[in-house]
PDB file with SEQRES, HELIX, SHEET and CRYST1 records, atoms N, CA, C and O in Angstrom:
SEQRES   1 A   43  MET ASN LYS ASN GLN ILE PHE SER ALA ILE LYS ARG GLY          
SEQRES   2 A   43  PHE GLU ILE SER GLY ILE ASN ALA LEU SER MET ALA ALA          
SEQRES   3 A   43  SER SER PRO SER VAL ASN LYS ALA LEU GLN GLU MET ILE          
SEQRES   4 A   43  ASP GLU GLN ARG                                              
HELIX    1 AA1 LYS A    3  ALA A   25  1                                  23    
HELIX    2 AA2 PRO A   29  GLN A   42  1                                  14    
CRYST1    1.000    1.000    1.000  90.00  90.00  90.00 P 1           1          
ATOM      1  N   MET A   1     -12.560 -22.805 -21.820  1.00  0.00           N  
ATOM      2  CA  MET A   1     -11.560 -21.883 -21.261  1.00  0.00           C  
ATOM      3  C   MET A   1     -11.155 -22.345 -19.868  1.00  0.00           C  
ATOM      4  O   MET A   1     -12.002 -22.714 -19.055  1.00  0.00           O  
ATOM      5  N   ASN A   2      -9.870 -22.322 -19.604  1.00  0.00           N  
ATOM      6  CA  ASN A   2      -9.450 -22.633 -18.240  1.00  0.00           C  
ATOM      7  C   ASN A   2      -9.449 -21.358 -17.395  1.00  0.00           C  
ATOM      8  O   ASN A   2      -9.692 -20.260 -17.896  1.00  0.00           O  
ATOM      9  N   LYS A   3      -9.173 -21.529 -16.110  1.00  0.00           N  
ATOM     10  CA  LYS A   3      -9.274 -20.398 -15.190  1.00  0.00           C  
ATOM     11  C   LYS A   3      -8.307 -19.281 -15.560  1.00  0.00           C  
ATOM     12  O   LYS A   3      -8.647 -18.104 -15.438  1.00  0.00           O  
ATOM     13  N   ASN A   4      -7.101 -19.635 -16.011  1.00  0.00           N  
ATOM     14  CA  ASN A   4      -6.119 -18.606 -16.349  1.00  0.00           C  
ATOM     15  C   ASN A   4      -6.563 -17.764 -17.535  1.00  0.00           C  
ATOM     16  O   ASN A   4      -6.365 -16.549 -17.541  1.00  0.00           O  
ATOM     17  N   GLN A   5      -7.165 -18.401 -18.545  1.00  0.00           N  
ATOM     18  CA  GLN A   5      -7.636 -17.649 -19.708  1.00  0.00           C  
ATOM     19  C   GLN A   5      -8.748 -16.686 -19.305  1.00  0.00           C  
ATOM     20  O   GLN A   5      -8.763 -15.530 -19.728  1.00  0.00           O  
ATOM     21  N   ILE A   6      -9.677 -17.173 -18.486  1.00  0.00           N  
ATOM     22  CA  ILE A   6     -10.774 -16.316 -18.028  1.00  0.00           C  
ATOM     23  C   ILE A   6     -10.218 -15.150 -17.224  1.00  0.00           C  
ATOM     24  O   ILE A   6     -10.612 -14.002 -17.427  1.00  0.00           O  
ATOM     25  N   PHE A   7      -9.296 -15.451 -16.305  1.00  0.00           N  
ATOM     26  CA  PHE A   7      -8.728 -14.404 -15.463  1.00  0.00           C  
ATOM     27  C   PHE A   7      -8.004 -13.358 -16.301  1.00  0.00           C  
ATOM     28  O   PHE A   7      -8.173 -12.160 -16.072  1.00  0.00           O  
ATOM     29  N   SER A   8      -7.196 -13.796 -17.274  1.00  0.00           N  
ATOM     30  CA  SER A   8      -6.432 -12.836 -18.067  1.00  0.00           C  
ATOM     31  C   SER A   8      -7.355 -12.008 -18.956  1.00  0.00           C  
ATOM     32  O   SER A   8      -7.073 -10.837 -19.211  1.00  0.00           O  
ATOM     33  N   ALA A   9      -8.453 -12.596 -19.432  1.00  0.00           N  
ATOM     34  CA  ALA A   9      -9.415 -11.834 -20.230  1.00  0.00           C  
ATOM     35  C   ALA A   9     -10.082 -10.758 -19.379  1.00  0.00           C  
ATOM     36  O   ALA A   9     -10.235  -9.617 -19.816  1.00  0.00           O  
ATOM     37  N   ILE A  10     -10.476 -11.128 -18.162  1.00  0.00           N  
ATOM     38  CA  ILE A  10     -11.080 -10.151 -17.248  1.00  0.00           C  
ATOM     39  C   ILE A  10     -10.067  -9.064 -16.907  1.00  0.00           C  
ATOM     40  O   ILE A  10     -10.391  -7.877 -16.910  1.00  0.00           O  
ATOM     41  N   LYS A  11      -8.837  -9.483 -16.614  1.00  0.00           N  
ATOM     42  CA  LYS A  11      -7.792  -8.538 -16.239  1.00  0.00           C  
ATOM     43  C   LYS A  11      -7.524  -7.553 -17.379  1.00  0.00           C  
ATOM     44  O   LYS A  11      -7.389  -6.350 -17.155  1.00  0.00           O  
ATOM     45  N   ARG A  12      -7.449  -8.083 -18.612  1.00  0.00           N  
ATOM     46  CA  ARG A  12      -7.198  -7.221 -19.767  1.00  0.00           C  
ATOM     47  C   ARG A  12      -8.336  -6.221 -19.950  1.00  0.00           C  
ATOM     48  O   ARG A  12      -8.094  -5.037 -20.184  1.00  0.00           O  
ATOM     49  N   GLY A  13      -9.571  -6.695 -19.842  1.00  0.00           N  
ATOM     50  CA  GLY A  13     -10.722  -5.803 -19.974  1.00  0.00           C  
ATOM     51  C   GLY A  13     -10.730  -4.736 -18.895  1.00  0.00           C  
ATOM     52  O   GLY A  13     -11.047  -3.577 -19.162  1.00  0.00           O  
ATOM     53  N   PHE A  14     -10.379  -5.128 -17.670  1.00  0.00           N  
ATOM     54  CA  PHE A  14     -10.337  -4.162 -16.576  1.00  0.00           C  
ATOM     55  C   PHE A  14      -9.242  -3.132 -16.804  1.00  0.00           C  
ATOM     56  O   PHE A  14      -9.446  -1.944 -16.556  1.00  0.00           O  
ATOM     57  N   GLU A  15      -8.071  -3.583 -17.280  1.00  0.00           N  
ATOM     58  CA  GLU A  15      -6.975  -2.649 -17.521  1.00  0.00           C  
ATOM     59  C   GLU A  15      -7.365  -1.625 -18.577  1.00  0.00           C  
ATOM     60  O   GLU A  15      -7.090  -0.435 -18.423  1.00  0.00           O  
ATOM     61  N   ILE A  16      -8.006  -2.083 -19.648  1.00  0.00           N  
ATOM     62  CA  ILE A  16      -8.390  -1.175 -20.726  1.00  0.00           C  
ATOM     63  C   ILE A  16      -9.407  -0.152 -20.217  1.00  0.00           C  
ATOM     64  O   ILE A  16      -9.212   1.051 -20.392  1.00  0.00           O  
ATOM     65  N   SER A  17     -10.492  -0.620 -19.587  1.00  0.00           N  
ATOM     66  CA  SER A  17     -11.518   0.305 -19.111  1.00  0.00           C  
ATOM     67  C   SER A  17     -11.004   1.126 -17.940  1.00  0.00           C  
ATOM     68  O   SER A  17     -11.350   2.300 -17.804  1.00  0.00           O  
ATOM     69  N   GLY A  18     -10.176   0.513 -17.088  1.00  0.00           N  
ATOM     70  CA  GLY A  18      -9.635   1.226 -15.933  1.00  0.00           C  
ATOM     71  C   GLY A  18      -8.703   2.347 -16.336  1.00  0.00           C  
ATOM     72  O   GLY A  18      -8.762   3.441 -15.774  1.00  0.00           O  
ATOM     73  N   ILE A  19      -7.834   2.083 -17.315  1.00  0.00           N  
ATOM     74  CA  ILE A  19      -6.907   3.115 -17.774  1.00  0.00           C  
ATOM     75  C   ILE A  19      -7.678   4.266 -18.412  1.00  0.00           C  
ATOM     76  O   ILE A  19      -7.353   5.430 -18.181  1.00  0.00           O  
ATOM     77  N   ASN A  20      -8.701   3.951 -19.216  1.00  0.00           N  
ATOM     78  CA  ASN A  20      -9.497   5.000 -19.840  1.00  0.00           C  
ATOM     79  C   ASN A  20     -10.201   5.852 -18.788  1.00  0.00           C  
ATOM     80  O   ASN A  20     -10.212   7.079 -18.887  1.00  0.00           O  
ATOM     81  N   ALA A  21     -10.788   5.204 -17.781  1.00  0.00           N  
ATOM     82  CA  ALA A  21     -11.488   5.933 -16.729  1.00  0.00           C  
ATOM     83  C   ALA A  21     -10.510   6.785 -15.928  1.00  0.00           C  
ATOM     84  O   ALA A  21     -10.806   7.933 -15.595  1.00  0.00           O  
ATOM     85  N   LEU A  22      -9.339   6.216 -15.618  1.00  0.00           N  
ATOM     86  CA  LEU A  22      -8.350   6.961 -14.847  1.00  0.00           C  
ATOM     87  C   LEU A  22      -7.827   8.157 -15.630  1.00  0.00           C  
ATOM     88  O   LEU A  22      -7.665   9.241 -15.068  1.00  0.00           O  
ATOM     89  N   SER A  23      -7.561   7.973 -16.917  1.00  0.00           N  
ATOM     90  CA  SER A  23      -6.998   9.069 -17.700  1.00  0.00           C  
ATOM     91  C   SER A  23      -8.024  10.185 -17.883  1.00  0.00           C  
ATOM     92  O   SER A  23      -7.648  11.352 -17.994  1.00  0.00           O  
ATOM     93  N   MET A  24      -9.320   9.842 -17.915  1.00  0.00           N  
ATOM     94  CA  MET A  24     -10.349  10.881 -17.983  1.00  0.00           C  
ATOM     95  C   MET A  24     -10.435  11.624 -16.656  1.00  0.00           C  
ATOM     96  O   MET A  24     -10.645  12.836 -16.630  1.00  0.00           O  
ATOM     97  N   ALA A  25     -10.271  10.893 -15.548  1.00  0.00           N  
ATOM     98  CA  ALA A  25     -10.412  11.495 -14.225  1.00  0.00           C  
ATOM     99  C   ALA A  25      -9.158  12.258 -13.811  1.00  0.00           C  
ATOM    100  O   ALA A  25      -9.229  13.188 -13.007  1.00  0.00           O  
ATOM    101  N   ALA A  26      -8.011  11.864 -14.361  1.00  0.00           N  
ATOM    102  CA  ALA A  26      -6.744  12.437 -13.911  1.00  0.00           C  
ATOM    103  C   ALA A  26      -6.474  13.752 -14.624  1.00  0.00           C  
ATOM    104  O   ALA A  26      -6.345  13.784 -15.848  1.00  0.00           O  
ATOM    105  N   SER A  27      -6.391  14.825 -13.870  1.00  0.00           N  
ATOM    106  CA  SER A  27      -6.058  16.118 -14.466  1.00  0.00           C  
ATOM    107  C   SER A  27      -4.589  16.454 -14.249  1.00  0.00           C  
ATOM    108  O   SER A  27      -4.052  17.357 -14.890  1.00  0.00           O  
ATOM    109  N   SER A  28      -3.936  15.722 -13.341  1.00  0.00           N  
ATOM    110  CA  SER A  28      -2.533  15.990 -13.035  1.00  0.00           C  
ATOM    111  C   SER A  28      -1.627  15.478 -14.154  1.00  0.00           C  
ATOM    112  O   SER A  28      -1.728  14.312 -14.537  1.00  0.00           O  
ATOM    113  N   PRO A  29      -0.742  16.330 -14.685  1.00  0.00           N  
ATOM    114  CA  PRO A  29       0.164  15.893 -15.762  1.00  0.00           C  
ATOM    115  C   PRO A  29       1.038  14.720 -15.353  1.00  0.00           C  
ATOM    116  O   PRO A  29       1.308  13.842 -16.173  1.00  0.00           O  
ATOM    117  N   SER A  30       1.483  14.685 -14.111  1.00  0.00           N  
ATOM    118  CA  SER A  30       2.356  13.590 -13.685  1.00  0.00           C  
ATOM    119  C   SER A  30       1.596  12.266 -13.664  1.00  0.00           C  
ATOM    120  O   SER A  30       2.161  11.220 -13.984  1.00  0.00           O  
ATOM    121  N   VAL A  31       0.317  12.307 -13.288  1.00  0.00           N  
ATOM    122  CA  VAL A  31      -0.505  11.095 -13.309  1.00  0.00           C  
ATOM    123  C   VAL A  31      -0.717  10.654 -14.745  1.00  0.00           C  
ATOM    124  O   VAL A  31      -0.605   9.468 -15.056  1.00  0.00           O  
ATOM    125  N   ASN A  32      -1.025  11.603 -15.628  1.00  0.00           N  
ATOM    126  CA  ASN A  32      -1.211  11.267 -17.034  1.00  0.00           C  
ATOM    127  C   ASN A  32       0.061  10.695 -17.633  1.00  0.00           C  
ATOM    128  O   ASN A  32       0.003   9.769 -18.442  1.00  0.00           O  
ATOM    129  N   LYS A  33       1.213  11.236 -17.246  1.00  0.00           N  
ATOM    130  CA  LYS A  33       2.488  10.734 -17.761  1.00  0.00           C  
ATOM    131  C   LYS A  33       2.716   9.294 -17.294  1.00  0.00           C  
ATOM    132  O   LYS A  33       3.148   8.450 -18.079  1.00  0.00           O  
ATOM    133  N   ALA A  34       2.429   9.014 -16.028  1.00  0.00           N  
ATOM    134  CA  ALA A  34       2.593   7.655 -15.512  1.00  0.00           C  
ATOM    135  C   ALA A  34       1.649   6.684 -16.216  1.00  0.00           C  
ATOM    136  O   ALA A  34       2.038   5.565 -16.549  1.00  0.00           O  
ATOM    137  N   LEU A  35       0.405   7.115 -16.440  1.00  0.00           N  
ATOM    138  CA  LEU A  35      -0.549   6.268 -17.154  1.00  0.00           C  
ATOM    139  C   LEU A  35      -0.079   6.007 -18.575  1.00  0.00           C  
ATOM    140  O   LEU A  35      -0.192   4.888 -19.075  1.00  0.00           O  
ATOM    141  N   GLN A  36       0.451   7.041 -19.226  1.00  0.00           N  
ATOM    142  CA  GLN A  36       0.914   6.872 -20.603  1.00  0.00           C  
ATOM    143  C   GLN A  36       2.061   5.872 -20.667  1.00  0.00           C  
ATOM    144  O   GLN A  36       2.138   5.072 -21.600  1.00  0.00           O  
ATOM    145  N   GLU A  37       2.957   5.912 -19.676  1.00  0.00           N  
ATOM    146  CA  GLU A  37       4.059   4.948 -19.631  1.00  0.00           C  
ATOM    147  C   GLU A  37       3.524   3.532 -19.432  1.00  0.00           C  
ATOM    148  O   GLU A  37       4.030   2.591 -20.043  1.00  0.00           O  
ATOM    149  N   MET A  38       2.500   3.368 -18.579  1.00  0.00           N  
ATOM    150  CA  MET A  38       1.877   2.062 -18.385  1.00  0.00           C  
ATOM    151  C   MET A  38       1.277   1.556 -19.688  1.00  0.00           C  
ATOM    152  O   MET A  38       1.442   0.390 -20.045  1.00  0.00           O  
ATOM    153  N   ILE A  39       0.578   2.441 -20.400  1.00  0.00           N  
ATOM    154  CA  ILE A  39      -0.055   2.057 -21.668  1.00  0.00           C  
ATOM    155  C   ILE A  39       1.007   1.653 -22.676  1.00  0.00           C  
ATOM    156  O   ILE A  39       0.839   0.665 -23.391  1.00  0.00           O  
ATOM    157  N   ASP A  40       2.100   2.406 -22.741  1.00  0.00           N  
ATOM    158  CA  ASP A  40       3.172   2.093 -23.690  1.00  0.00           C  
ATOM    159  C   ASP A  40       3.788   0.727 -23.388  1.00  0.00           C  
ATOM    160  O   ASP A  40       4.148  -0.006 -24.309  1.00  0.00           O  
ATOM    161  N   GLU A  41       3.911   0.383 -22.105  1.00  0.00           N  
ATOM    162  CA  GLU A  41       4.491  -0.909 -21.737  1.00  0.00           C  
ATOM    163  C   GLU A  41       3.577  -2.066 -22.131  1.00  0.00           C  
ATOM    164  O   GLU A  41       4.055  -3.168 -22.399  1.00  0.00           O  
ATOM    165  N   GLN A  42       2.260  -1.823 -22.169  1.00  0.00           N  
ATOM    166  CA  GLN A  42       1.309  -2.884 -22.520  1.00  0.00           C  
ATOM    167  C   GLN A  42       1.441  -3.281 -23.987  1.00  0.00           C  
ATOM    168  O   GLN A  42       1.157  -4.427 -24.337  1.00  0.00           O  
ATOM    169  N   ARG A  43       1.866  -2.363 -24.848  1.00  0.00           N  
ATOM    170  CA  ARG A  43       1.912  -2.626 -26.291  1.00  0.00           C  
ATOM    171  C   ARG A  43       3.036  -3.558 -26.649  1.00  0.00           C  
ATOM    172  O   ARG A  43       3.218  -3.884 -27.822  1.00  0.00           O  
TER     173      ARG A  43                                                      
END                                                                             
């Protein structure tokens, strides 16, 4: 694996776990809406 592949794998893993953690912690509807838009853009 080159450095870019390793970095993108780490970044992807962080985004997945980070979004899940943020959406659990976020009680504000506007924050949840912004997170949902981010998730939709990833697909």
